[in-house]
C-alpha positions, 0 to 999 in steps of 0.5 A: 162073215157072209155065211153069218149074215145069210144064217141070220136072215134065214133065222128071222125070215117070216118074223113080223114086227109087233104092232103098237096095239100088240104091246103091253101097257105097263101101269104105274103100281097103285097103292092102297091106303094101308101101303100109303100109310106105311110109306108115310110112317116109314118116312117119319120114322127115318127122320126121327132116327136121323135126328136121334143119331145126330152127334154120333156121326163117328159111330158106324156099321162099316168095317168091324173086327169080329170076335167069337161068341165066348171072347171076353170084351174089355176096354178102358180109356186112359184115366180110369183108375185100376181099382175102379175098373176092377170093381166095375168088371167084377159087377160091383157097381149097381146096374142102372139100366139094361138094353136087350139086343136079341133078335135085332138086326145090326142097323136096329141094334146101332140105333138102340145102342146109341139112343140107350147111351144118350138116354142113360147120360140124360138121366145121369146113369153111370153103369148100364148093361147091354145084352148083345147075346153070344151068337153061339149057335155055331161056336166057330162063327163070329158073334156079329152083334157082340162085335158091332156093340164093342166097336160102337161103344169104343167109338162113343166119347161118353163111354169110359169103359166096358167089360163082359159081364159076370156069369150071373148077369149074362157072362160073355153074352152081355157087357157092362158099360161105364159112362162118363160123369155128366156135367150135372153129376160133376156139379152135384159132386162139387157142391156136396164136397164143398159143403163138407169142407 
């Protein structure tokens, strides 16, 4: 122990503490007008995004079961008739809206998917399509956006079913989405059927 102390003293022999004037001053970083504008815009965008995502608290980008690039996605809620689902997965219903997620991050894609479904519902759309890509640059790697898209759609109560698209619509790089009938559309159908009867 004494040897350690002696060695330490020898090592610091001649070392002089810094004077105050020898210390560097750390200045607060300054921002130009462009940087300030970017920060303000970013804060506004984040607020808009938070508002857009209200009501979608159950949809997250936490744990996701990964799928492979060529896997077929398929999901339907109880109550969807087999005939309706068969026609749907074969691409027989008119596609009323499309969303392309290529080159999006997971965070960007989540906002796009949630906003797109919400907007489609507001326009009484029933069948939409999301192009998530296959992520097949490496066929052995999981398809990240495809996996997350499947997870989010399953968690959204307005989504009644989804299925990988037919080849002419993008195959396993895209998914058909069947949306719940909006209250407006249900009322319209009731009126039409009431008039006929």
